[in-house]
ZANU-278852 format. One line per 3 residues: their letters; for each residue x, y, z of N, C-alpha, C. Coordinates in pm, whole numbers, plus 50000, padded with zeros to 5 digits. Layout:
<rs>
A	X/Y/Z/X/Y/Z/X/Y/Z  ...
</rs>
This chain:
<rs>
XXX	50068/49900/49971/49977/49971/50021/50097/50089/50014  50068/50212/49963/50103/50379/49960/50099/50444/50121  50224/50466/50140/50225/50509/50275/50179/50630/50298
XXX	50069/50605/50413/49997/50753/50441/50048/50783/50575  50010/50883/50604/50044/50949/50768/49924/50960/50841  49975/50934/50971/49860/50937/51079/49731/50972/51040
XXX	49749/51159/51014/49618/51210/50982/49524/51142/50878  49607/51097/50765/49549/51054/50667/49482/50920/50704  49541/50822/50769/49470/50715/50830/49364/50749/50891
XXX	49382/50812/50978/49238/50887/51046/49113/50901/50999  49138/50973/50878/49051/51030/50748/49021/50921/50692  49075/50837/50638/49062/50709/50581/48994/50592/50645
XXX	49006/50589/50798/48936/50480/50850/48819/50567/50905  48790/50720/50910/48645/50767/50949/48566/50781/50811  48608/50818/50702/48550/50826/50550/48519/50683/50536
XXX	48593/50585/50573/48526/50439/50515/48429/50356/50653  48405/50448/50731/48291/50444/50792/48145/50483/50771  48172/50601/50694/48076/50676/50603/48070/50799/50749
XXX	48201/50863/50782/48125/50974/50785/48112/51050/50733  48048/51182/50769/48022/51277/50665/48192/51402/50726  48213/51512/50634/48305/51565/50644/48238/51644/50819
XXX	48182/51702/50807/48099/51795/50927/48166/51661/51032  48089/51539/51035/48109/51453/51127/48242/51431/51162  48375/51387/51047/48530/51374/51048/48572/51519/51111
XXX	48551/51621/51093/48564/51708/51189/48544/51764/51295  48382/51726/51361/48376/51711/51490/48458/51584/51557  48502/51483/51487/48622/51375/51604/48728/51432/51611
XXX	48797/51453/51483/48912/51518/51521/48968/51687/51568  48831/51765/51592/48887/51865/51621/48929/51957/51539  48870/51935/51376/48954/52032/51305/48834/52099/51208
XXX	48839/52183/51154/48705/52210/51081/48714/52167/50955  48543/52146/50890/48542/52090/50761/48566/52091/50678  48595/52186/50679/48717/52246/50551/48811/52220/50560
XXX	48875/52190/50689/48990/52092/50654/48962/51941/50655  48870/51921/50710/48836/51744/50702/48811/51701/50582  48729/51791/50496/48689/51758/50329/48822/51797/50230
XXX	48967/51891/50279/49039/51904/50212/49120/51792/50223  49149/51731/50331/49236/51587/50348/49198/51503/50312  49055/51473/50292/48968/51351/50212/49009/51356/50085
XXX	49005/51490/49996/49034/51558/49885/49200/51463/49862  49297/51546/49926/49432/51509/49920/49430/51345/49970  49347/51298/50013/49377/51146/50022/49294/51033/49870
XXX	49163/51049/49851/49141/51065/49711/49224/51058/49616  49272/51208/49634/49417/51196/49472/49489/51126/49478  49558/51116/49643/49670/51017/49680/49667/50914/49587
XXX	49561/50846/49642/49511/50696/49645/49438/50658/49545  49437/50753/49404/49358/50686/49304/49228/50672/49345  49116/50729/49456/49032/50663/49486/48887/50807/49385
XXX	48828/50727/49416/48704/50833/49318/48551/50885/49402  48541/50775/49468/48431/50791/49580/48453/50730/49703  48307/50724/49785/48315/50647/49951/48305/50502/49903
XXX	48244/50467/49847/48310/50310/49821/48419/50258/49800  48505/50320/49719/48623/50299/49666/48716/50320/49801  48703/50383/49895/48772/50451/49977/48747/50308/50099
XXX	48642/50264/50125/48559/50171/50191/48610/50042/50164  48654/50082/50057/48712/49913/49960/48886/49901/50012  48871/50046/50005/49042/50050/50006/49094/49997/50121
XXX	48983/50045/50225/49032/50034/50361/49006/49906/50418  48935/49850/50328/48941/49671/50375/49025/49615/50339  49084/49646/50180/49225/49593/50144/49315/49568/50220
XXX	49314/49711/50282/49476/49730/50351/49461/49656/50507  49310/49634/50510/49330/49564/50670/49285/49652/50802  49243/49789/50736/49201/49854/50838/49059/49857/50908
XXX	49085/49859/51040/48965/49807/51122/48898/49962/51120  48730/49885/51050/48628/50001/51055/48516/49933/51082  48479/50045/51219/48372/50061/51268/48395/50003/51427
</rs>
């Protein structure tokens, strides 16, 4: 797998659980805009295009979700 930062792993995990940018922001104590940007960057880095691909990637690398 492509190496991810600690924050990217957090965003990946929460996105894979289906959390919105606002919910992710609340969990991590950041703004929704920052959460959205982290998710966009993560998706670009991993060449993912939607929430289903995020969840599938998380499962594929063995990231516990839920």
